[in-house]
C-alpha angles and dihedrals in degrees: 000000000000121000118289113255126213109219128192112210121194115200147151133083135149094271098035113043118205092235090072091055095042092051089047092052091049089053093057091085094200133144102200100071134052116201123209109191122209117187103173100044102169100089100023105056121081127155089256093051093050090051089064087076133065093221143016127215123193116202093155142097126225099278129099096246139318092283095045122051095190113123116264091200091072114163117243090006109059107068094200106048134142095295093049091048089052091051089048095054097040092052091057106289127150120230133178117185118197130190108300089032084075094059092074107109102185105129101231089050094048093045089053096044089046098226144053132216115250106176143296138225120240114294110286142148109304122196115211119206126193110226101175132033110223140127091293099051096037107141093356114133127204107273141177128224139172103254147124106282098226116210114207135184113229110230102175127063092209101064117124110213118209103169137031131195130214129191139168095255102019101054118203124328138156108269101178135028144144138230133191111200114178110325096333138085132230127196122188129195118179096196122082114095097118133054087232088062091052089049094052109109095221091050090048091054091049092050096048093042092046090057093046091049089055093056094044090239 
């Protein structure tokens, strides 16, 4: 078996309660990753704390937690904000952004991630189509889920799409891509609102392989 990865997962905002992500992680049934979930990140994250882990996953919008809509990227207070995240990735860090992690609209963050959330129609059947065979999509088949069909605006010219989604009211949009800023790697997945998505075997494989790709494992 490959080496066991320590993965830090940021979760919990009003529209995306942590319980969905935590149940989704529990459903993965894998032995090569250990997940540590942080819900209220503001006074926990520091650059040194993040470096304890092999990879970082953001499934969280820019609020403190589901019960407090104050921003957790607070200038001069939060020790690990957008600039520190940028430095972490560009110095070789591994970042995977899933669903609500795309709703953060702070400029340094969106420039780093390479896209920004625009809107989504009501939840409906979303069809995911693999557009590039790579280490993330290996053995992943086209699949469909009930989810929010995120519409994102691409900000960076150097993204490499590997998946798109279509839905009745959401049309067609990129649903998965990678970036390699500096020495680091970023993988982005737009699905992930519901537990049923996290329990889907193809999404689970995408998620797991995205993390491994970011850490070059």
